[in-house]
DRENDO-1510 file (C-alpha; in Angstrom, 1 decimal, always signed):
<recs>
REC; n; res; u; v; w
REC; 1; MET; +0.0; +0.0; +0.0 .
REC; 2; TYR; +2.8; +2.4; +0.9 .
REC; 3; ARG; +4.6; +1.6; -2.4 .
REC; 4; ILE; +1.5; +2.4; -4.3 .
REC; 5; PHE; +1.1; +5.7; -2.4 .
REC; 6; GLN; +4.8; +6.5; -3.2 .
REC; 7; LYS; +4.1; +6.2; -6.9 .
REC; 8; PHE; +1.4; +8.9; -6.6 .
REC; 9; ILE; +3.4; +11.4; -4.6 .
REC; 10; PRO; +5.1; +13.0; -7.7 .
REC; 11; LEU; +1.7; +13.3; -9.5 .
REC; 12; LEU; +0.2; +14.8; -6.4 .
REC; 13; LEU; +3.1; +17.3; -6.0 .
REC; 14; LEU; +2.8; +18.2; -9.7 .
REC; 15; PHE; -0.9; +18.7; -9.3 .
REC; 16; ILE; -0.4; +21.0; -6.3 .
REC; 17; VAL; +2.3; +23.1; -8.1 .
REC; 18; LEU; +0.2; +23.5; -11.3 .
REC; 19; GLY; -2.9; +24.3; -9.2 .
REC; 20; TRP; -0.9; +27.0; -7.3 .
REC; 21; ARG; +0.4; +28.5; -10.4 .
REC; 22; ALA; -3.0; +28.6; -12.0 .
REC; 23; TYR; -4.5; +30.2; -8.9 .
REC; 24; ASN; -1.9; +32.9; -8.9 .
REC; 25; TRP; -1.7; +33.5; -12.7 .
REC; 26; GLU; -2.5; +37.0; -13.8 .
REC; 27; SER; -2.8; +38.6; -17.2 .
REC; 28; PRO; +0.3; +40.5; -18.5 .
REC; 29; GLY; +0.2; +44.3; -18.0 .
REC; 30; MET; +1.0; +46.9; -20.6 .
REC; 31; ASN; +4.2; +46.1; -22.4 .
REC; 32; THR; +6.1; +49.4; -22.1 .
REC; 33; ASN; +9.1; +47.8; -23.9 .
REC; 34; TYR; +7.0; +46.6; -26.8 .
REC; 35; SER; +8.9; +45.8; -30.0 .
REC; 36; ALA; +6.1; +44.8; -32.4 .
REC; 37; ASP; +3.6; +46.9; -34.3 .
REC; 38; TRP; +0.3; +45.2; -34.2 .
REC; 39; GLN; -0.6; +46.5; -37.7 .
REC; 40; SER; +2.2; +44.3; -39.2 .
REC; 41; ASP; +0.8; +41.3; -37.4 .
REC; 42; PRO; +0.1; +38.4; -39.9 .
REC; 43; LYS; -3.2; +37.8; -38.1 .
REC; 44; ARG; -4.4; +41.3; -39.0 .
REC; 45; LYS; -7.7; +41.3; -40.8 .
REC; 46; GLN; -9.1; +44.1; -43.0 .
REC; 47; LEU; -12.8; +44.8; -43.1 .
REC; 48; HIS; -14.6; +47.1; -45.5 .
REC; 49; LEU; -17.8; +48.6; -44.0 .
REC; 50; THR; -19.8; +51.5; -45.2 .
REC; 51; ASN; -17.5; +54.6; -45.6 .
REC; 52; CYS; -14.7; +53.0; -43.7 .
REC; 53; ILE; -11.8; +50.5; -43.8 .
REC; 54; ILE; -10.9; +48.7; -40.5 .
REC; 55; ASP; -7.7; +46.9; -39.6 .
REC; 56; PHE; -8.3; +44.5; -36.7 .
REC; 57; VAL; -6.3; +42.0; -34.7 .
REC; 58; GLU; -8.3; +39.7; -32.4 .
REC; 59; ASN; -5.4; +38.9; -30.1 .
REC; 60; THR; -2.1; +40.8; -30.4 .
REC; 61; SER; +1.2; +39.1; -29.8 .
REC; 62; VAL; +3.1; +39.2; -26.5 .
REC; 63; ASP; +5.5; +41.7; -28.1 .
REC; 64; CYS; +2.8; +44.3; -28.6 .
REC; 65; LEU; +1.7; +47.1; -26.3 .
REC; 66; ASN; -1.4; +45.3; -25.1 .
REC; 67; PRO; -0.5; +41.5; -25.2 .
REC; 68; HIS; -3.3; +39.2; -26.2 .
REC; 69; PHE; -6.0; +41.9; -26.4 .
REC; 70; PRO; -7.6; +43.2; -29.6 .
REC; 71; SER; -6.4; +46.3; -31.5 .
REC; 72; ILE; -8.1; +48.4; -34.1 .
REC; 73; ALA; -7.5; +51.1; -36.7 .
REC; 74; ILE; -10.5; +52.8; -38.5 .
REC; 75; LYS; -10.0; +54.9; -41.6 .
REC; 76; VAL; -13.1; +56.9; -42.7 .
REC; 77; SER; -13.5; +58.0; -46.3 .
REC; 78; LYS; -16.0; +60.8; -45.5 .
REC; 79; PHE; -15.0; +64.2; -44.0 .
REC; 80; HIS; -14.8; +64.3; -40.2 .
REC; 81; ASN; -12.8; +66.5; -37.8 .
REC; 82; ALA; -12.9; +64.6; -34.5 .
REC; 83; TRP; -13.5; +61.2; -32.9 .
REC; 84; VAL; -15.6; +60.3; -29.8 .
REC; 85; HIS; -15.2; +56.9; -28.1 .
REC; 86; VAL; -17.9; +55.7; -25.6 .
REC; 87; VAL; -17.1; +52.5; -23.7 .
REC; 88; TYR; -19.5; +50.2; -21.9 .
REC; 89; THR; -18.5; +47.4; -19.4 .
REC; 90; ASP; -20.2; +45.5; -16.6 .
REC; 91; SER; -17.6; +46.5; -14.0 .
REC; 92; ASP; -18.6; +46.6; -10.3 .
REC; 93; GLN; -17.5; +50.3; -10.4 .
REC; 94; SER; -20.3; +52.4; -11.6 .
REC; 95; SER; -18.0; +55.0; -13.1 .
REC; 96; LEU; -16.6; +52.3; -15.5 .
REC; 97; ARG; -19.9; +50.9; -16.7 .
REC; 98; ALA; -20.3; +53.7; -19.2 .
REC; 99; PHE; -17.6; +56.3; -19.8 .
REC; 100; ILE; -16.0; +58.6; -22.4 .
REC; 101; ASP; -12.5; +57.4; -23.4 .
REC; 102; SER; -10.7; +60.7; -23.5 .
REC; 103; THR; -8.1; +62.9; -21.8 .
REC; 104; ALA; -8.9; +66.0; -19.7 .
REC; 105; ASP; -7.4; +68.5; -22.2 .
REC; 106; ILE; -9.8; +67.5; -25.1 .
REC; 107; TYR; -12.7; +65.9; -23.2 .
REC; 108; PRO; -15.0; +64.5; -24.4 .
REC; 109; PHE; -13.1; +63.9; -27.7 .
REC; 110; TYR; -10.9; +60.9; -28.4 .
REC; 111; ASN; -9.0; +63.1; -30.8 .
REC; 112; LYS; -9.7; +66.4; -32.6 .
REC; 113; SER; -8.4; +65.7; -36.1 .
REC; 114; GLN; -9.1; +63.9; -39.3 .
REC; 115; ASN; -6.7; +61.2; -38.3 .
REC; 116; ASP; -7.6; +57.5; -38.2 .
REC; 117; PHE; -9.1; +56.1; -35.0 .
REC; 118; MET; -6.6; +53.7; -33.3 .
REC; 119; ASP; -6.9; +51.9; -29.9 .
REC; 120; CYS; -5.2; +49.1; -28.0 .
REC; 121; PRO; -7.2; +48.4; -24.9 .
REC; 122; LEU; -6.0; +46.4; -21.9 .
REC; 123; TRP; -7.7; +45.2; -18.7 .
REC; 124; HIS; -6.1; +43.3; -15.8 .
REC; 125; TYR; -7.6; +40.0; -14.8 .
REC; 126; SER; -6.6; +36.6; -13.3 .
REC; 127; LEU; -7.6; +33.1; -14.3 .
REC; 128; PHE; -10.2; +32.9; -11.5 .
REC; 129; ARG; -11.2; +36.5; -11.2 .
REC; 130; LYS; -12.4; +38.5; -14.2 .
REC; 131; PRO; -13.6; +42.0; -13.1 .
REC; 132; ILE; -15.6; +42.4; -16.2 .
REC; 133; THR; -17.1; +40.1; -18.8 .
REC; 134; PHE; -17.3; +42.6; -21.6 .
REC; 135; TRP; -15.7; +45.8; -22.8 .
REC; 136; ASN; -17.6; +47.3; -25.7 .
REC; 137; GLY; -16.4; +50.5; -27.4 .
REC; 138; HIS; -18.5; +52.7; -29.7 .
REC; 139; ALA; -16.1; +54.8; -31.9 .
REC; 140; TRP; -17.7; +57.7; -33.7 .
REC; 141; ALA; -16.2; +59.8; -36.4 .
REC; 142; VAL; -18.0; +63.2; -36.1 .
REC; 143; ILE; -18.2; +66.6; -37.7 .
REC; 144; VAL; -17.9; +69.3; -35.0 .
REC; 145; ASP; -19.3; +72.7; -36.2 .
REC; 146; TYR; -18.0; +75.2; -33.8 .
REC; 147; GLU; -19.8; +78.1; -35.4 .
REC; 148; ASN; -23.3; +76.5; -35.2 .
REC; 149; LYS; -22.5; +74.4; -32.1 .
REC; 150; THR; -23.5; +71.1; -33.6 .
REC; 151; ILE; -22.0; +67.6; -33.7 .
REC; 152; LYS; -23.0; +65.2; -36.4 .
REC; 153; PRO; -22.0; +61.5; -36.5 .
REC; 154; VAL; -20.4; +60.3; -39.8 .
REC; 155; VAL; -19.5; +56.7; -39.0 .
REC; 156; GLY; -20.0; +54.6; -35.9 .
REC; 157; ILE; -18.2; +51.3; -35.1 .
REC; 158; SER; -18.9; +48.9; -32.3 .
REC; 159; TRP; -16.0; +46.7; -31.2 .
REC; 160; GLY; -14.2; +45.4; -28.1 .
REC; 161; PHE; -13.6; +42.1; -26.2 .
REC; 162; ARG; -15.1; +39.7; -23.7 .
REC; 163; LEU; -13.4; +38.0; -20.7 .
REC; 164; VAL; -14.9; +34.5; -20.6 .
REC; 165; LYS; -14.6; +32.2; -17.6 .
REC; 166; THR; -13.6; +29.2; -19.6 .
REC; 167; ARG; -11.0; +31.1; -21.7 .
REC; 168; LEU; -7.5; +32.2; -20.8 .
REC; 169; ARG; -7.3; +34.9; -23.4 .
REC; 170; PRO; -9.8; +37.7; -24.3 .
REC; 171; VAL; -12.4; +37.0; -27.0 .
REC; 172; ALA; -12.7; +39.8; -29.5 .
REC; 173; ILE; -15.9; +41.5; -30.3 .
REC; 174; TRP; -15.7; +41.9; -34.1 .
REC; 175; PRO; -16.3; +45.4; -35.5 .
REC; 176; SER; -19.8; +46.2; -36.7 .
REC; 177; GLN; -21.6; +49.3; -37.9 .
REC; 178; LEU; -23.6; +51.5; -35.5 .
REC; 179; GLY; -26.7; +53.5; -36.4 .
REC; 180; ASN; -29.0; +56.1; -34.9 .
REC; 181; ASN; -30.2; +53.9; -32.0 .
REC; 182; ALA; -26.7; +53.6; -30.7 .
REC; 183; TRP; -26.0; +57.3; -31.3 .
REC; 184; GLU; -29.1; +58.4; -29.3 .
REC; 185; LYS; -27.9; +56.3; -26.4 .
REC; 186; ASP; -24.2; +57.4; -26.6 .
REC; 187; GLN; -25.0; +61.1; -27.1 .
REC; 188; ILE; -26.5; +61.3; -23.5 .
REC; 189; LEU; -22.9; +60.8; -22.2 .
REC; 190; ILE; -21.3; +63.0; -24.9 .
REC; 191; GLN; -23.7; +65.8; -24.2 .
REC; 192; LYS; -22.5; +66.1; -20.6 .
REC; 193; GLY; -19.1; +67.4; -21.9 .
REC; 194; LEU; -20.7; +69.5; -24.7 .
REC; 195; SER; -23.8; +71.0; -23.1 .
REC; 196; LYS; -23.8; +74.0; -25.5 .
REC; 197; PHE; -23.8; +71.8; -28.5 .
REC; 198; THR; -26.7; +70.2; -30.4 .
REC; 199; MET; -26.4; +66.6; -31.3 .
REC; 200; LEU; -27.6; +65.9; -34.9 .
REC; 201; SER; -28.7; +62.5; -36.2 .
REC; 202; CYS; -26.9; +60.0; -38.5 .
REC; 203; ASP; -27.7; +60.3; -42.2 .
</recs>
């Protein structure tokens, strides 16, 4: 009996070590020494939607800024002069359930130019604790008319990722087109930062 037990000791120890490592595993943080550009990733897909071309990687490589998370670039063919990015999650923190992705100096805009929209999100989680199950961004190319105080959406794209209990890596939410219903919801948040502006509808 003792000899049989001895045979199982290495397996038991291996199980304990692997279990301990799994319990303490955490997702990698931002790679500040990144050496790879996700746009040159061979896994990059290009989507052609109405009035825009999207470059998208479901899970970036470990050498990128946001290891294993999706990255996106949106090029819009129609005129626009700013981007707004509204993000929805199911975080326990109420301030993170719906927020404007921006910086204080240009709030509520993501950028104020005709440049492409680019984003590489990251969210910390562990194998057994995922603080959110979804992160859904609504990226809007808009025309800001400072003289008439209006904002008009040109193109809206939904995208993001999910953190699934049974998956080690994030699952990408593939880009899709947004319409007036989404804009009407998003503009409630956007209006808070632009109270003097009138929000126009999508074409």
